[in-house]
C-alpha positions as CSV (number, residue, x, y, z in Angstrom):
1,X,-39.6,44.8,63.6
2,X,-37.0,42.6,62.1
3,X,-39.3,39.5,63.0
4,X,-42.5,41.2,61.3
5,X,-40.6,41.9,58.5
6,X,-39.0,38.2,57.9
7,X,-43.0,37.3,58.5
8,X,-44.0,39.8,55.6
9,X,-40.9,38.3,53.0
10,X,-42.0,34.8,54.0
11,X,-45.6,35.2,52.7
12,X,-45.0,37.6,49.7
13,X,-41.9,35.0,48.3
14,X,-44.8,31.9,49.6
15,X,-47.4,33.9,47.2
16,X,-45.2,34.3,44.9
17,X,-44.1,31.1,44.3
18,X,-47.5,29.5,45.1
19,X,-46.2,27.7,48.3
20,X,-48.8,29.5,50.4
21,X,-52.4,31.4,49.7
22,X,-53.4,34.5,50.1
23,X,-56.4,33.8,51.6
24,X,-54.0,31.7,54.6
25,X,-51.1,34.3,54.8
26,X,-54.1,37.0,55.6
27,X,-55.0,34.3,58.5
28,X,-51.3,34.4,59.7
29,X,-51.1,37.7,59.3
30,X,-54.4,38.8,61.3
31,X,-53.0,35.9,64.0
32,X,-50.1,37.6,64.6
33,X,-49.7,40.2,67.7
34,X,-47.4,42.7,66.1
35,X,-47.8,42.1,62.2
36,X,-45.9,45.4,61.1
37,X,-43.7,45.5,64.2
38,X,-45.0,48.9,65.4
39,X,-46.3,47.6,68.3
40,X,-49.1,49.9,68.0
41,X,-53.1,49.0,68.1
42,X,-53.6,45.5,66.2
43,X,-55.8,46.8,63.3
44,X,-53.6,49.4,62.6
45,X,-50.9,47.0,62.6
46,X,-52.5,45.2,60.3
47,X,-53.5,47.8,57.9
48,X,-49.7,48.9,57.2
49,X,-48.7,45.6,57.1
50,X,-51.1,44.6,54.5
51,X,-50.5,47.9,52.9
52,X,-47.2,46.7,52.3
53,X,-47.4,43.2,51.5
54,X,-50.3,44.3,48.8
55,X,-47.7,46.7,47.5
56,X,-44.8,44.3,47.1
57,X,-47.3,41.8,45.5
58,X,-47.6,44.7,43.1
59,X,-44.2,45.1,42.3
60,X,-43.9,41.1,41.5
61,X,-47.0,41.1,39.4
62,X,-49.9,39.7,41.6
63,X,-52.3,42.0,41.2
64,X,-55.2,39.8,42.1
65,X,-53.3,38.9,45.1
66,X,-52.2,42.0,46.1
67,X,-56.2,43.1,46.3
68,X,-57.2,40.8,48.6
69,X,-54.1,42.1,50.9
70,X,-55.6,46.1,50.2
71,X,-59.4,44.9,50.9
72,X,-57.8,43.7,54.6
73,X,-56.0,47.2,54.9
74,X,-59.3,48.9,53.7
75,X,-61.2,47.4,56.7
76,X,-58.6,47.6,59.2
77,X,-58.7,51.1,58.4
78,X,-62.0,51.9,58.3
79,X,-62.0,50.2,62.1
80,X,-59.1,52.9,62.9
81,X,-60.8,55.5,61.4
82,X,-64.3,54.8,63.3
83,X,-62.5,54.2,66.9
84,X,-60.1,57.3,66.6
85,X,-61.7,60.4,68.5
86,X,-61.9,63.1,65.9
87,X,-59.7,65.1,68.9
88,X,-56.4,62.7,67.9
89,X,-56.9,64.6,64.1
90,X,-53.6,63.9,62.9
91,X,-53.5,60.1,63.9
92,X,-57.1,60.1,62.4
93,X,-56.1,62.0,59.3
94,X,-53.5,60.1,58.6
95,X,-55.9,56.6,59.1
96,X,-58.0,58.3,56.2
97,X,-55.3,59.8,54.1
98,X,-54.4,55.9,53.5
99,X,-57.4,55.0,53.1
100,X,-58.1,57.4,50.2
101,X,-54.5,56.3,48.9
102,X,-55.0,52.6,48.6
103,X,-58.9,52.9,47.9
104,X,-57.7,55.0,44.6
105,X,-54.5,53.4,43.5
106,X,-55.8,49.9,44.4
107,X,-59.3,49.3,44.7
108,X,-61.0,51.8,42.1
109,X,-62.6,53.4,44.3
110,X,-61.8,57.0,43.6
111,X,-65.1,58.6,44.7
112,X,-64.9,56.8,48.6
113,X,-61.6,58.0,48.6
114,X,-63.0,61.8,47.5
115,X,-64.5,61.3,51.0
116,X,-62.1,60.1,53.1
117,X,-60.0,62.8,52.1
118,X,-62.6,65.5,52.5
119,X,-62.7,63.9,55.5
120,X,-59.8,64.5,56.9
121,X,-58.5,68.0,55.4
122,X,-61.9,68.7,57.5
123,X,-59.9,67.5,60.7
124,X,-56.8,68.9,59.2
125,X,-57.4,72.1,57.2
126,X,-54.9,73.9,55.4
127,X,-52.1,70.4,56.1
128,X,-49.8,70.5,53.3
129,X,-49.3,66.7,53.1
130,X,-53.3,66.2,52.6
131,X,-53.4,69.3,49.9
132,X,-50.7,67.8,48.0
133,X,-52.3,64.3,48.1
134,X,-55.8,66.3,47.0
135,X,-53.4,67.6,44.3
136,X,-51.9,64.1,43.2
137,X,-54.9,62.0,43.3
138,X,-56.8,65.4,41.1
139,X,-54.3,65.0,38.6
140,X,-55.0,61.0,37.7
141,X,-58.7,61.5,38.8
142,X,-60.0,64.7,37.7
143,X,-63.4,63.7,37.2
144,X,-63.9,62.9,41.1
145,X,-61.7,65.1,42.6
146,X,-61.3,69.0,42.6
147,X,-59.6,71.7,44.2
148,X,-61.1,72.0,47.3
149,X,-62.6,69.8,49.4
150,X,-66.2,69.2,50.2
151,X,-68.2,71.6,52.5
152,X,-70.0,69.8,55.0
């Protein structure tokens, strides 16, 4: 995990200093066998590593660069959601909740985030974390989110 953290920290420093282009960093991230250090499915690794980098770039005042990493995370999470069976509800729900968070907070897509959260809550009805997430996102985007998930 330490190597993965160093990789991401070096990428962030290079992007902030202007010595590394975000596109080049993304290619290096994709080529790394364990960019998050978690030793899980590579698409999940990419998603979690890209979220980490994106959030750290936001904190460093680099929102344009961060968006590229959030787009990579979104793509990777969609892949993971599609290949994770509904029978692995907890895992799939986690991917969907991460999608909802990045789509709402970083990609300005609250409508899609609501659909992600609806799908997660359909898999895990009554899940306290998902209920809390809906409440938090609803307080920020009341025009899109409501108190109860859509019934499909």
